[in-house]
C-alpha positions in Angstrom: 25.9 -160.4 59.0 28.2 -159.3 61.8 26.6 -157.8 64.8 28.3 -154.4 65.2 28.4 -153.2 68.8 28.8 -149.7 70.1 27.6 -146.3 69.0 28.2 -143.3 66.7 27.2 -139.7 67.0 24.8 -138.1 64.6 26.6 -137.6 61.3 29.1 -140.4 61.8 26.9 -143.2 60.5 29.2 -143.7 57.5 31.8 -145.0 60.0 29.5 -147.7 61.2 28.6 -148.6 57.6 32.3 -148.9 56.6 33.1 -150.9 59.7 30.3 -153.5 58.9 31.4 -153.6 55.3 35.0 -154.5 56.4 33.5 -157.8 57.8 31.3 -158.4 54.7 33.8 -157.6 52.0 37.4 -157.2 53.4 38.0 -160.3 55.4 37.7 -158.8 58.9 37.5 -161.3 61.8 37.6 -159.1 64.9 38.2 -155.4 65.2 37.4 -152.1 66.8 37.5 -148.5 65.7 37.2 -145.3 67.8 37.1 -141.7 66.6 37.3 -138.5 68.7 36.5 -135.0 67.5 37.5 -132.0 69.6 38.1 -134.2 72.6 34.7 -135.9 72.4 34.1 -139.5 71.3 32.0 -139.6 68.2 32.4 -143.3 67.2 33.2 -146.4 69.2 32.5 -149.7 67.5 33.6 -153.3 67.8 32.6 -156.6 66.3 33.7 -160.2 65.5 35.6 -162.6 67.6 38.5 -161.9 70.0 40.8 -164.4 68.4 41.6 -164.5 64.7 42.9 -168.1 64.7 39.8 -169.8 66.0 37.4 -169.7 68.9 34.0 -168.1 69.2 34.6 -165.7 72.1 33.2 -162.4 71.0 35.2 -159.2 70.8 34.0 -157.1 73.7 34.3 -153.5 74.7 37.8 -153.3 76.1 39.3 -156.1 74.0 42.9 -155.2 73.2 45.3 -156.4 70.5 49.0 -156.1 69.6 49.2 -153.1 67.3 52.7 -153.6 65.9 54.3 -150.4 64.5 51.4 -148.2 65.7 53.4 -148.5 68.9 56.1 -146.3 67.4 53.8 -143.2 67.7 53.4 -143.8 71.4 57.2 -144.3 71.9 57.9 -141.2 69.9 55.7 -139.2 72.2 58.0 -140.1 75.2 61.0 -138.5 73.5 59.1 -135.5 72.5 57.6 -135.0 75.9 61.1 -135.4 77.5 62.2 -132.7 75.1 59.2 -130.5 76.0 60.3 -130.9 79.7 63.9 -129.9 78.9 65.3 -133.4 79.7 66.3 -134.3 76.1 68.0 -132.2 73.4 66.8 -133.4 70.0 69.9 -132.0 68.4 72.3 -133.7 70.8 74.3 -136.7 69.7 72.8 -139.9 71.0 76.2 -140.7 72.6 75.7 -137.8 75.0 73.2 -139.9 76.8 74.4 -143.4 75.8 78.2 -143.3 75.6 78.7 -146.8 74.3 76.6 -145.8 71.2 79.5 -143.6 69.9 81.3 -146.6 68.3 81.6 -147.6 64.7 81.0 -144.2 63.1 77.9 -143.2 65.1 79.4 -140.2 66.9 77.2 -137.8 64.9 73.9 -139.6 65.1 71.5 -137.2 66.7 68.4 -137.9 68.8 66.2 -136.5 66.0 67.8 -138.9 63.5 66.4 -141.8 65.6 62.9 -140.4 65.4 63.1 -139.5 61.7 64.6 -142.9 60.6 67.8 -141.2 59.5 70.3 -142.9 61.8 71.3 -145.5 59.2 70.6 -148.3 61.6 67.7 -150.3 60.2 69.6 -153.6 60.1 71.9 -155.7 62.3 74.8 -157.6 60.9 73.8 -160.5 63.1 70.0 -160.7 63.7 68.8 -161.4 67.2 66.9 -164.5 68.2 63.4 -163.9 69.6 64.8 -164.6 73.1 67.6 -162.0 72.6 65.1 -159.5 71.2 63.2 -159.3 74.5 66.0 -159.7 77.0 66.6 -155.9 77.3 70.3 -156.2 76.8 71.2 -157.9 73.5 69.4 -155.3 71.2 71.0 -152.2 72.7 74.4 -153.9 72.8 74.2 -154.9 69.1 73.2 -151.4 68.0 76.0 -149.8 70.1 78.5 -151.9 68.1 76.7 -151.7 64.7 78.1 -149.6 61.9 75.5 -147.5 60.0 74.3 -148.6 56.6 74.6 -145.0 55.3 76.0 -141.8 56.6 73.6 -140.8 59.4 71.5 -137.8 58.7 71.9 -137.9 54.9 69.0 -140.2 54.0 66.2 -142.2 55.5 65.0 -145.7 55.7 62.4 -147.3 58.0 63.9 -148.7 61.2 61.2 -151.4 61.5 62.6 -153.4 64.4 65.7 -151.5 65.6 63.6 -148.6 66.7 62.7 -150.8 69.7 66.2 -151.0 71.1 67.3 -147.4 70.1 64.5 -145.7 71.9 64.2 -148.4 74.5 67.7 -147.8 75.6 67.8 -144.0 75.3 64.8 -143.4 77.5 66.2 -145.2 80.7 69.6 -143.6 80.1 67.8 -140.2 80.4 65.1 -140.9 83.0 66.2 -144.0 84.9 62.8 -145.6 84.0 62.1 -148.0 81.1 60.2 -146.7 78.2 57.2 -148.9 79.1 57.2 -147.8 82.7 57.4 -144.1 81.6 54.3 -144.7 79.3 52.4 -146.4 82.1 53.2 -143.7 84.7 53.1 -140.5 82.5 50.6 -141.3 79.7 48.4 -144.4 80.2 47.8 -143.9 83.9 46.9 -140.2 83.9 44.8 -140.5 80.7 43.1 -143.8 81.7 44.4 -145.6 78.6 44.3 -149.4 78.1 47.6 -149.2 76.4 50.8 -151.0 77.3 54.4 -151.3 76.1 55.0 -154.4 78.2 51.8 -156.2 79.0 51.2 -156.8 82.7 50.2 -160.3 83.7 46.9 -159.0 85.2 45.8 -157.8 81.7 46.6 -160.8 79.7 43.1 -162.1 79.7 41.9 -159.0 77.8 44.1 -159.5 74.7 43.1 -161.5 71.7 45.2 -163.7 69.4 46.3 -162.4 66.0 46.7 -164.4 62.8 47.5 -163.8 59.2 44.6 -163.5 56.8 44.1 -162.9 53.1 43.8 -159.3 51.9 40.8 -158.4 49.8 41.0 -158.3 46.0 39.9 -155.3 44.1 37.4 -153.6 44.1 37.1 -154.2 47.8 40.6 -152.9 48.5 39.5 -149.3 49.3 41.3 -147.9 46.3 44.7 -149.3 47.3 47.1 -151.2 45.1 46.5 -154.8 45.9 49.7 -156.1 44.4 53.0 -154.4 45.2 55.2 -152.9 42.6 57.8 -155.2 41.2 60.6 -153.3 42.9 58.9 -153.6 46.3 58.2 -157.3 45.8 61.8 -157.9 44.7 63.1 -156.1 47.8 61.1 -158.3 50.1 62.3 -161.4 48.3 66.0 -160.5 48.3 67.7 -161.8 51.5 70.5 -159.3 51.1 68.2 -156.2 50.7 67.9 -153.6 53.4 64.2 -154.4 53.3 64.5 -158.1 54.2 67.2 -157.5 56.7 65.4 -154.7 58.5 62.2 -156.7 59.0 64.4 -159.7 59.7 66.3 -158.1 62.6 64.6 -160.7 64.7 65.2 -164.1 63.1 63.3 -166.4 63.2 60.2 -164.2 63.5 58.9 -164.0 67.1 55.5 -165.5 68.1 53.5 -162.4 68.8 50.9 -164.4 70.7 53.6 -165.6 73.1 53.0 -164.2 76.6 56.7 -163.6 77.1 56.8 -161.5 73.9 53.8 -159.5 74.9 55.3 -158.8 78.3 58.5 -157.5 76.8 59.0 -153.8 76.1 59.4 -153.4 72.3 58.6 -149.8 71.4 58.8 -150.6 67.7 56.3 -153.3 67.4 55.1 -154.8 70.7 52.5 -152.3 72.0 49.1 -153.6 73.0 46.1 -151.3 73.1 42.4 -150.9 72.5 41.1 -148.8 69.7 39.8 -146.3 72.2 43.2 -146.0 73.9 44.9 -145.2 70.6 42.3 -142.6 69.6 42.2 -141.0 73.1 46.0 -140.9 73.1 46.1 -139.0 69.8 43.3 -136.8 70.9 45.3 -135.9 74.0 48.3 -134.9 71.8 46.3 -132.2 70.1 43.9 -131.0 72.8 42.2 -131.7 76.1 39.9 -134.8 76.4 37.0 -134.8 78.8 38.5 -131.8 80.6 41.9 -133.4 81.0 45.3 -132.1 80.1 46.8 -131.8 76.7 50.0 -133.6 76.2 51.8 -131.7 73.4 52.4 -128.0 73.7 51.9 -126.2 70.4 55.7 -126.2 69.7 55.9 -129.9 70.3 53.0 -130.6 68.1 54.8 -128.7 65.3 57.9 -130.8 65.8 55.8 -134.0 65.5 54.4 -133.2 62.2 57.0 -131.1 60.5 58.6 -133.1 57.7 62.1 -134.4 58.5 62.3 -137.2 56.0 60.7 -137.5 52.6 61.2 -139.3 49.3 62.5 -142.8 48.5 62.7 -144.9 51.6 65.8 -147.2 51.6 63.9 -149.9 53.4 60.3 -149.6 52.3 61.3 -148.9 48.7 58.4 -146.4 48.3 58.2 -142.7 49.0 57.6 -142.0 52.6 57.3 -138.9 54.8 58.2 -138.7 58.5 58.1 -136.0 61.1 59.8 -136.6 64.4 58.6 -140.1 65.1 55.4 -140.0 63.1 54.4 -140.9 59.6 52.9 -138.0 57.7 50.0 -138.1 55.2 51.1 -139.2 51.7 50.5 -141.8 49.1 52.4 -144.6 51.0 50.5 -143.9 54.2 47.2 -142.0 53.6 45.8 -140.4 56.6 42.8 -138.0 56.8 44.4 -134.7 55.5 47.7 -133.1 54.7 48.2 -132.0 58.3 47.6 -135.5 59.8 50.3 -137.4 61.7 50.3 -140.8 63.2 51.5 -144.4 62.6 50.2 -147.6 61.0 51.0 -151.1 62.2 52.1 -153.7 59.7 49.1 -155.8 58.8 46.3 -153.5 59.9 46.3 -151.2 62.9 46.3 -147.4 62.4 46.2 -144.4 64.7 46.6 -140.7 64.0 45.4 -137.2 64.7 44.4 -134.4 62.4 44.7 -131.1 64.3 42.9 -129.0 61.7 39.7 -131.0 62.0 40.2 -132.0 65.6 39.9 -135.7 64.7 41.8 -138.5 66.5 41.4 -142.1 65.1 42.3 -145.5 66.4 41.7 -148.9 64.7 42.9 -152.3 65.9 42.4 -155.7 64.3 43.3 -159.3 65.0 43.5 -160.3 61.3 46.9 -159.4 59.9 46.8 -158.7 56.2 49.9 -158.5 53.9 50.5 -154.7 54.1 52.9 -152.4 55.8 51.7 -148.8 55.7 48.2 -148.8 54.3 45.5 -151.4 55.0 42.2 -151.6 53.0 40.1 -151.9 56.1 41.7 -148.9 57.9 41.5 -146.8 54.7 37.8 -147.6 54.3 37.2 -146.3 57.8 39.4 -143.1 57.2 37.4 -142.3 54.1 34.2 -142.8 56.1 35.4 -140.3 58.7 36.1 -137.8 55.8 32.6 -138.3 54.5 31.2 -137.7 57.9 33.1 -134.5 58.3 31.9 -133.4 54.9 28.3 -133.9 55.9 
């Protein structure tokens, strides 16, 4: 039996039970989950080992992990906050801020298209090497020259990797600061978050190693489809599909345990955080936390969770829903309720907020299961939160 550390508030005992069950039935090796409600922490749990690929060092309070695409929700907040401050026009062409981007038929790509995965730029004709992916130059240069895969604004497809270089170049063009520095100075610092896009050397000792692990078989899969539909499986196998090419924009795949990769600023997939930091971040989007400031004004919150893209996703080959930078609740990415918004990370992590219930949720793991938008362990925890709210 795993020794679950931490605490839950009265009524949130189902979250502790589901968390322990993830270790017993769903292959969990090391993980943490934190839940806020109305700006107050109601669950904060951790267990297992810090490293998924060996070692006995325990997961401690404050252990952080790479959260892959859960990073996208943090990066999106930067653009929305810049818009809130009057520094970015979401309906302006990207080329207004980044003139080199106008090439190859991208003159009409709007800032909102980047956030809603409608820019037509999920793939690169020539993938980047891991070294090029993190050098801060090659990615933006490649996207400036890249022709769209479809007419921008007319359809959507998940920009799995290219989101890094699109937002990562736009933010310094507007602010003079890198996206990672902006997060550190304007979000993580003021809110006291253990959350980084570009891990400082001084924090390396706090971050565990991730590894691939087997996903659970039914009935332990939290009601999720264990085997993907044939069309989805075929898309991932086909080297010419947008799916394979989007996820293969960095080829060969980077070593995510490499200190150089973790130090790089990759807003699509390279963020590192604790569960508490992710939950506290989302809690701060929807209201004050511990008497602090709220990040999103009501109008900005509306932008984040108003549907911009919906239906068949050209990359993920399932129906997806996006607001401006955030996945919205739906069959492909179940969150807590219809009004929830957030972002999963491929293989496990999940973070979101639900303004109607006042809930903010963060889950991080070191065991990467074979999934993209819905993980059985995360979903078991979300359902436990729902049961707790229902009493």
